[in-house]
Steps between C-alpha positions, in 0.01 A plus 500: 500500500725197456328161520667183628363188331424187698583148370156452346516831318851426375377170360238685297768741375717203402214370286457840335874530444528153349216574258654831392833324442322249277317772305811711441700195391244437224496869411879501476496199268276692257725806471699544181540713187167578334289436810307798636471598863121500457520129413714436807250687715206297369680174575579609855140596571369173357738295714428697818123470463522134396637421846233695686717805571457867409760731338630746760585778256195509274300816588728567800481880535377499141780292347361345177680163479592181684878536458744788488722453191793741479739501202861626500513839680156449651549433869156385611126531427529464123150432363467195272425583136502358148859592411703188409812444710826530306826308512747668734248665730460417868159461663411532868181317598335574835199298609284443804200295602257449786423145610258437786537864606882510504733679259821389330722733294801418280695638203778398263690644203584296191682565175315476169705266285868595486580802719810709560759408759411821687133404516575144612730627772237749621246220538752292698595791725134573569420140594809470719420830674166350601669199660747728679213703643279201572775341710459789746128426560560339838347573838697771681633666187356825366342611174812705428707182497299373201523825305868548577584151376312559172655842443853393591495203266351694207744789535798267539411369153465843339119521516250711694210406729188698411398707802157639411337155522527230762385163627227460759328289756242259359225271627127565507579816301735534204684788663541491877750655740793521506652653187815316391738739316779370278753733661577623850718471805563169672370492857225758434124476452229265622625199694408172331296236683433138415168468317531826310439453127659741254539536125865580433538637148824654376459725196854543372606739223811474284533879528375747760224436752275797408164414340194673357141400422365504144178686407295180536535555875636149561815417307820596683819536292862581580572871467817438298349232275720223639384140521329388820425154640260391775499189719258430786382231736267479799708412806432393860726634774613221732744452785733332253519487122209687337239302308411604144130429451502566125803277435405151627795270549757779535808355668718802562656539157457840337610629162874538446675793336 
């Protein structure tokens, strides 16, 4: 069932989104060669709890950490550990929190030190594909318009949109209806209404879109071993330009390729 948020509920989600943005900005500033993803995870949990919020992911369906930290060919759900990050790698960080009963969800990918031109371009394409899809989150459009915009942009730049995983509605629960695929046909799917809140999260691979899950039951990797980047924000559907709850102050300027 799809929920439409009223102005008061949206205000609470804005507060949650603003806090998550603040937390992930501090997490991002810590990332570099020699740092471990376990250290990053501890910082995120400390910051979230310091502000009276609760990590969304910790113990969610048994997940053992606060963040998902996915390196190189890991698409999503990488479990933080004590392995130091190395120069040239890329790291996707996905985080969520609950503030006053409302969820926020966001992700980014960053290079570790100096990275290859291919890796830097993949990160840019992934971020821009989000903004292409997000621009379609307007009342009267359909879910397929979002996915088609993401897929079209990624493929036009020689990349692939992962199909086995998707974005989602969000609000009182971390995962609500509707699902928000990163591919599809324009003009198809659920019609969007003002007040819907969705997490749009392109997962874009430099190679093919097929993925598999590692034996830990969580970590998803590209089938062909190609690099993958992830970028996500919590978005409100409106009658005009969408509002990004986890990117306060956004003024309509996305990444450029």
